[in-house]
N, C-alpha and C positions, 0 to 999 in steps of 0.2 A: 719636547719635542726643540732641535735646534733650529730650523723654520718657524718653527712657534716663536721663538726667542729671538730672531729675527728679524720678526715682523711685529714685535712691539720697541720697535728702537730708536724707532723717532721719537714712539711719547715719552722711553726710557730717556733718550735725548736729556728733554725738552723737559724733563721732569729733572734732572741734574743742572738745570738756567737754572730751572724756579728757585732750587737749593741753596748754588752759588748766590745767586741775588741775595735771597733773603737770608744767608748769610754773613752779607756783605750789610746790610741793612739794617739787621737785627744783631748781628753776633749771634747765630746760634752752630749749636756743634752741630755734624754732619746726622745725617739721618742713619749712615751704618754703622755709628758710633752708640746711636741711643738703643739701635736694635741692638749690639754687641752684648753690650748692659743688662738691657730685658730679658737676654736669652741666658741666664746665668743666673739660677735659680736661688741663690745665696745675697747674689746682687755685689759680689763682692768680684775688686776685679782691680789687675794690673795695665799702664799701659801697655805694657806686652801682650799680652792677652786679647783688649783693642785690636792693637795694630795687626795680629794676630789674623782674629776675625773683620773685621772690616779691611784688609788689605791698603794699609793707609803708613807712614811714617810714625816713628816714635813718637817726634817732638810734634806732627798735628793730634795725635793721641792726645798725650799728655794736655795739649791745651782744649783739644774739646773735652776732658773729662773733669778739669781745671772748670767750666765754665760748666758741663752741665750740674757737677756740684754744688755752686755756688746757687744754680736756676733751683734746686730740688731741693735743698737743704741737706746737701749727701754729701759724709764724714770722710777725713783722711786718715791714714793709722799709718802709723811709720816702725818701720821694726826693730828691732833692738841694732840690726846690720845698717839703719840707716834708708833701706826699699821703703816707697812708700806703696799705700796701695788703698784702693777707692771702693766706698761701701756707701748702697745707697739703699733705700728702700721698692718695693713691690708698683709696677706698675711702674714706671721711670716716665713712660710718653705720657701716662695720661696725668701723672703730679705736675710737666715741665709746659703741658699742655695748659694747664690750668693755671700758670702761672705768664705766661708766656704770650702775647699779642700776635708776635712776629711769626708760631708755631703753627697758633691755629688758623693764622694769614694765609701760611706757607701751606697748612692741609686745606681749606680751602678750596686755592688756587688749586692746588696738584691736583682735584678733586673736580673741579668743573673745564679741567684743560682738554680730557679726553674728549670732551663733548664738540671743545670750542676747533679743538684736533682736525675731528670726525668733519662738521660744518665744513670748515675750510679744503679739504680734500672734496667733499661735495659740493662745493661752490662753484671751484676752479673746473670740475669735472662737464660743468653744469654750461661754463665761461663757454668752453671750444664749440659746445652746440648755439649759443647767444651769438659767437662771432659767425660763424657757418650762416647762421638767418641774415644776418644784418649785410654782410657781404653778396652773396649770391642772393639778396631782397634788391639789396641796388643794388647789382646786374643786370635782376633782371628787370626792373625800372630803366633802368635806361636805357635795355635791349628792345622793350618794349612802346620805349617812348621814340626812338629812335624807329621803330618799325612803323610807328603809327604814324609820325611825321610823313614817310616816304606814304604811305597809302594814301594819305589826304594832299601830297600833290601834284599824285601821279590822276589823281579824281578832279582836280583840281582844272588842272591842263585838260583834261578831257571832258570840265562842262560841268561835273554831275555835281552829288552831293556838297555841299559845302558847311555841312554838318559836322555830323560822328562817319570818318573816316574809314573806310574799311570792312572788317568782321574781329578787328584790335579789341572795340567796347569802349578804346580810351580819347578823351578831349579832343582836339588838335588846333589846328589854326583857323582864325577867321577870316573874314574878307577881307580885314587889310593885312590880312599875315602877324598878326601879333597873336602870340600865346593868351587861352584862355585862362584867366587868372583860376578857374575852379581846380588847375592842375590835374596831372590822372590820382587814379583809387591805388593806393600803395597800399588795401590789400589784394593786390595778384594774386592769380592761383598757379603761381610757380613755384615749382621742386623739382630740382634737378635732381632729387635723391630720394625719386617716389615716396614709398615706405620707407627707407634707410633708417631714419628714425623713430618710428615703432620699433625696430629691434633692438633700437640701443636705450631705450627709453629705462630710467631705474628699476631695479629689482633691488630686493632684498639683498642685506650683505652675503656674499661668498655663494649667490645663485648663479653665474658663470663658471665657476671653479669646478669641478671635479670633486667628489661628497670621499673624498680620501684625506691623509695626510697630509699637515699643510696649514696654513692660511687660506682662508678663503677671502675671497675680495671681489667686490661688485664692480661692475665696468668705470662709474664714476669715479670710484676709488682709482683701480686699474692707472685709468687717466692722471692725478697727481701720480702714481706710481712711476706712471710712464715717463713723465716727466721727471721729476726732483728724486727719482730713486727713495728707498725706505731705508735709510741713515747706515752705517756704521757699523757690523753688526761685533766690529772688535773695540768701541768703544770706552770698555771699561776694561781692556786688554793689560794698562799698568796696574790696577786692581785685582784683576785676577793672576796676576802674574807675581805679583806680590806678598800674597796671602799665600800663592803657592809653593815662593821659597823659602814662608817662614814657617810653613810645615816642616819643610824640607830639612831647615836648618835644627829644629828643635828636635824632628825624626833623628837628629844625626849627634845630637847633644852639641847642640851649638858648631859646628866647626863642619865647614863641607870643603869640597873644591869646587875652583869651574867647570870643568866638567859633571861634576852632580849640577849645576845652578844653568850650565848653558842651553840644556832644553823647555826650561822656564823661562826662559828669558827673553831677547831678541839677538842673537849676535851673527854680526856683518859678515863676517869670513867664518868658511869652515873649519875641522881643526887641522892643527897642521896634521900631513902625512906619516905616519908610523915608519917609511923608511927614510923617513926627509933626515939631513945631517945636525938641518937647523934646530937649535934650542930653545929660537924664541917663540913665543905661544900670545897672539894677540889675546888679551883676558878682560880690555877697556868694558866689557859688556856687564861685567858686576860691580861698578862704579853705584851706580843709582839704585843696589841694594846696597851697597857698604852705608854710603848716605846714607838712607830712609832708615835702617836699622844699626845702626851704631854698629855695624863692624870693624874686624879692624884686619890686615896678612897678616900674616906671622909666614917665617921661612924654617922649616923641619930641619932635622939636619939632613938630609939631603939636597939641601937648596933649594928645596919648591914650598911655593907659595899653596898655602892654605889660608879661608875664611872664618875668622872668631867671630861671632857674638855675644858674646856674655848677657849683654841685657834681657834677649831672647828668651833665658833662660829662670829667668822668674815669673811668678803665677800666682796665684790665689788660688785659682782652682787646682785638687788634688788630676794626675794626670790621668786621663781618662785611659792610655794608647799606651801603659808601661806592661807590658807580659811576664811580670818575675810571681803572676799566680801558681803557677806551675812548680814553686818552692827555689825559683832559682835563684841565684844574691844576679848584684853585680855587678859584679867578676865574672861570674858565669855568662851572666845576658855578654857581656867582651870577649868572652871566647869566641861566644858563636858566631860575637861579631868580628870578631878575625876569619873567623872559617869562613861567610860570605863573605870577606874583604871589605869588611872594614862598613858595611853599608847596613843597620840595624832598621829593621822595618818592622813599625809599631803600628798597632788597630785599623785606627778607617782607612790610612795613608799607608795599606801593608804594601803596594803595589806601583808605591809614588817613586819610589829609585833602588827598584831591581834590582842589582846587575842582570837576571837573565830576561828581565820586563821593565828598563827604565820608562820612568813615564814623562811623555811629549806634553806639553801643551802649547797644540796651533794654532796658530792664526785662521780665519775663516778668511774663505774668499768674498771679496764684498759682492754683490749680488747690481745686475743693473735694474732689475725689477722684482719686487714676488710677487706681482699679475701673473695670469696665467696668457702660453703664447699666444694663445685667441685676445686677451684683452688688451693684450703686446700690439700683436698688429693691427689691429684696427683703432687704434689711440694712434698709432704712426700716422698711419691711410689719415686718418682725421686730419691731423693735423697738414700732411703733405696737401690734401686737400684746400685746407683752410690756406693754407700758403698761395698756392696758385691763382686761386678766386681773390685773392689781393692784388695780388700783382697784376692781375687782370682788369680790377677794376682802377689803379691806377693809372693802366693806358687809357681808358673810359674815362677820369676824371680829368685828363689833360684835353677834353674836347671844349674847344672856346665855344661851340653852341648849346655847350649842357646846359646854361640855366633857360633857357631856349625852349628844350626841350623837356626836363625836366620839372620847371619852377625853379625860381632863385632862389626860395627857403628851403627848400632840399637840397641843394645842388651845393649851398654853403653848411649844411647840416654833415652832407653827404664828403664834402673836403675840410670840416673839420674834428669829424672822426675816422679818417681814413686814416691820420700819421700810426696814432690809439692803435686802429685795427695792427696793419703792416708792422708792428714793434711789438703784439703779441705771435703774429704768425709767425717770426722769427726767432722773436725766443721759443716758442712753444717748439719749433725743431731745430732752434742750434743749441740748445742747456740735455736736452736726453744725447749729441755728439758730443760734445766737450765733454758730460761726463762718461758715457763709454771711453773714450780714449786717456782720460785721469783715471777712472776703473782699470784701463785694462794696463797699463803702467803700475798703478797699483794693485794689482795681482797680480804682475811678475815678483814687484819684491816681496809681497806673501810669499810667496812661491817659494822664493830664492832661501829665503828666511826659516821657512820650516824642510828646507830638506837639509840648509846646516845643523837646525833643533835635531832633526835623525842623526845626523855623522858624528853629533857629538855623542849622544845619547849613545851609537852603538862604540865610539871606540871609549864608554866605561866599560868596554868588556876586553882593552890593551893590559898586557899582564904589566906595563908601569905603571897604569894610570891606578891597575888596582894595588900597585902597590904603596902611587898617591896615598891613595883614602885610609889605606889601613895605616900610615905615618903621620894623617894628621887627625887619626883617632888620642894621637898622648895630648892635644889639647883638647879633647873634649870637656865638657862641663856637665858637671851635675843640677839635673834642677834644682831650682831653689823655689819650694813651695811655700808660702807666706800666710801659717795657720795664727790663726786666733790666739794660739800662746804665743805666739813669738813676737806678738807685737807691742812694742813697748812706750809709744803714745797715740791717743787716740783723739780727735778734736767731739768726738759724744761720750766723752768723759769728762769733768775738771779735773784742774793742775793739781793738787791734793790726792785724786785717785791714779795718776799714773805711776808706772811706774820704776822709779829712779832707785840707785844704788845709796847706801843710806850716808856718804858722803855727802852726794849731788845732794840729795833732801835737807845735808843740814845748812849744804851752803844756802839753799836755795829759800828756808826759813828764816836763817840770820839777816837773810837780803831783806824776806818784808817784815823783820820786827825792826830794822835800821830805817826801811825809808817808812814802817811807822812812826817812830820816834824822830825826826830826821831833826837834825838843831840847827840847820841851816849850813850844816861846813857841805865843802866841798866832797863830792864823792870822792874811796879809792881807786885806782887802776881794778881792785880786784873788784866793787861793784862794781865796775864797769863792766869787767869780764865775765862776772855771773847776770848782770843783769843784759849783755848780749845773747850770751847762751841761752836766757830766757824764753826772749824772741824770736830765737832759730825754731826752737818747742815750738 
């Protein structure tokens, strides 16, 4: 469920930071790239295959595939048209882990991190009770000592017992008025909350949440969630958006319009009103996708912009989403494409961009906390009680007679701890307020962008946009599947086994013979050309 996914946001965000650190330190390929390669049964992928699966740039996919191939002895295959395919053996991740200390260290830390993070949240929940105990314990000691001193003073003036004063049970002033060095007992029976601590004692994870859908959170974890939140559920928005855009582009034969991409991206403006006379349309929101997936704009005969992505048409996998099993040809598919206004829906993404129900990739609102309402209220109440107590303790510590009331050592300890107690109390209450203000502003922007996405999706029903999508199909690209039969060169074979034409093979053989019988003469330009060609291969 979405709530369950959001509950893992902080853990996943930390995992991402761990992965980025490991990538910088050990130069490791991304986890998403490793998973994309491992998911292919035959182990053959192109950069566009991985970019679509992982939701990353084509340049990043190429770089990580090169790293992965070098670490795992993968092979590079070059088609006769110059397209590159990467071939890996089974269990790529296991093979990489056996050779990379960095990957093993990253996996080990990611395995330990959930436990460390859980303990951190529990510790923070315990900290509020420690702070309350210290703050109100100190207040109790000071007030009890003051009361005891007052009783002893009255008893002394009446000529009563000069030993223990009143009924407080604390040591007081001696005959000379000096403080008894034994000091008061700090083990006082002072509990301003009664049995409230028993009500908040930690229970198993999920005890306080209703047994229903969603994440169940114990109270100590709820304290952490109340103060710091549970992370941004949209932190992987860029990857998800790029993955969805790549699928849309592939399903539309490598050419799309801004109106088709907008519901999946982050448009900051609504589409132009159909009744408006303005011809200007801000399509700058497609620039990130163009750069990431090596796209290029094209101008149709009608003067409209469409976007073509030739690299995404290259794959090492037989397309699973072609619907030609019914005997229809590609031309027949295009006729159907025209019939449904140029948007061909195929396979698992059949509803991704249908004009009748265009797919929208919305952002989630950032929650203040995933804790239950009761736990959030109690967490906030404890924070207010702690802050009030810290402020009151500060007024008591300004009393110049405090060392005589509680003893010099205890007075010094209280004054040393007070700045930390006050800072904790202020931060505990200020951080949620600041987060709430920031989240409110961000959620307004999210709501606006989601609304714009809906408007862009609805605009696909406009007759002018339908004609634009139709005209874009003149740039459609045929998917290029790089099968084994199309490979001209592979690092898994010796040069003698490669598929060259007769002329190239004779040139290579003559060059090798000349190198074997080199008489010391300088190489000719033709020799240099052949040498460079071999290096390129």
